[in-house]
C-alpha positions as CSV (number, residue, x, y, z in Angstrom):
1,X,-48.9,27.9,-44.1
2,X,-49.4,25.1,-46.8
3,X,-48.4,28.0,-49.5
4,X,-45.2,28.6,-48.0
5,X,-44.5,25.1,-47.4
6,X,-45.3,24.4,-50.8
7,X,-42.9,27.3,-52.2
8,X,-40.4,26.0,-50.3
9,X,-40.6,22.7,-51.6
10,X,-40.4,24.1,-54.9
11,X,-37.5,26.1,-53.9
12,X,-35.9,22.8,-53.2
13,X,-36.5,21.3,-56.4
14,X,-34.9,24.3,-58.1
15,X,-31.5,23.4,-56.0
16,X,-31.9,19.9,-57.2
17,X,-32.1,21.0,-60.9
18,X,-29.8,24.0,-60.6
19,X,-26.8,22.9,-61.3
20,X,-27.4,21.7,-64.7
21,X,-30.5,24.5,-65.7
22,X,-27.6,27.3,-64.8
23,X,-24.2,25.6,-65.3
24,X,-22.7,24.7,-62.5
25,X,-22.9,21.0,-62.9
26,X,-18.9,20.8,-63.5
27,X,-18.1,21.7,-60.0
28,X,-18.6,18.7,-57.9
29,X,-19.2,20.1,-54.6
30,X,-21.5,22.3,-55.7
31,X,-23.1,19.8,-57.7
32,X,-23.6,17.7,-54.9
33,X,-24.1,20.3,-51.9
34,X,-27.1,21.8,-54.4
35,X,-28.4,18.6,-54.9
36,X,-28.6,17.0,-51.6
37,X,-29.6,20.3,-49.9
38,X,-32.4,20.7,-52.2
39,X,-33.7,17.1,-51.5
40,X,-33.8,17.8,-47.7
41,X,-35.8,21.0,-48.5
42,X,-38.3,19.2,-50.4
43,X,-38.9,16.8,-47.9
44,X,-38.7,18.5,-44.8
45,X,-41.2,20.9,-46.7
46,X,-43.6,18.6,-47.3
47,X,-43.3,16.9,-44.1
48,X,-43.7,19.1,-42.0
49,X,-46.3,20.5,-44.2
50,X,-48.8,21.3,-41.4
51,X,-46.7,21.8,-38.6
52,X,-46.5,25.5,-37.6
53,X,-44.5,26.9,-34.2
54,X,-41.2,26.4,-33.0
55,X,-41.5,23.0,-32.1
56,X,-41.4,22.0,-35.5
57,X,-38.1,20.8,-36.1
58,X,-39.1,20.0,-39.8
59,X,-39.3,24.4,-40.0
60,X,-36.0,24.4,-38.3
61,X,-34.2,21.7,-40.8
62,X,-35.9,23.7,-43.8
63,X,-34.5,27.6,-41.9
64,X,-31.0,25.8,-41.6
65,X,-31.2,24.5,-45.7
66,X,-32.1,28.3,-46.6
67,X,-29.2,29.0,-44.4
68,X,-27.1,26.8,-46.2
69,X,-28.5,27.9,-50.0
70,X,-27.2,31.9,-48.7
71,X,-23.7,30.9,-48.1
72,X,-23.0,28.0,-50.3
73,X,-22.2,30.1,-53.4
74,X,-19.3,31.5,-51.7
75,X,-18.1,28.4,-50.3
76,X,-17.8,26.9,-54.0
77,X,-16.7,30.4,-55.8
78,X,-19.8,30.7,-57.7
79,X,-20.6,33.4,-60.4
80,X,-22.5,35.7,-60.0
81,X,-26.0,34.1,-61.2
82,X,-25.5,31.0,-59.7
83,X,-24.7,33.5,-56.4
84,X,-27.3,35.7,-56.6
85,X,-30.3,32.9,-57.5
86,X,-28.7,31.0,-54.7
87,X,-28.4,34.2,-52.2
88,X,-32.0,35.4,-53.2
89,X,-34.0,31.7,-52.7
90,X,-31.9,31.3,-49.4
91,X,-33.5,34.1,-48.0
92,X,-36.8,33.5,-49.2
93,X,-36.3,30.5,-47.7
94,X,-35.2,31.6,-44.2
95,X,-38.5,33.7,-44.3
96,X,-40.9,31.5,-45.1
97,X,-39.2,29.2,-42.5
98,X,-39.1,31.7,-40.0
99,X,-42.3,32.9,-40.5
100,X,-44.2,29.4,-40.4
101,X,-41.7,28.9,-36.7
102,X,-43.6,31.7,-35.6
103,X,-46.8,31.1,-36.6
104,X,-49.5,30.0,-34.0
105,X,-50.2,26.4,-34.0
106,X,-54.1,26.9,-33.2
107,X,-54.2,29.0,-36.2
108,X,-57.1,28.2,-38.9
109,X,-55.4,30.3,-41.7
110,X,-54.5,28.9,-45.0
111,X,-51.4,30.3,-46.1
């Protein structure tokens, strides 16, 4: 659980710096979308660090940000590099978030 939360937080950090790292900072809509949703991703991933299960609203928000990361390059017409980076990391975020949602809250597992 903690590893998934940390990885989702790192993905959020990537989306905060991605506009400058991969070069779409000149598109203000994509820049702000990536930055704001990246910040939300970091906050909810760290806040929901040890809150597994279907009642964890933090993991639901993380799932929603993952969906947004997967679709936003199509909305802002980003190029192939930005598109695939966003789609792949968005899908990873969705998988980790759903995995955390499906985790048993009584579990003592470290991951």
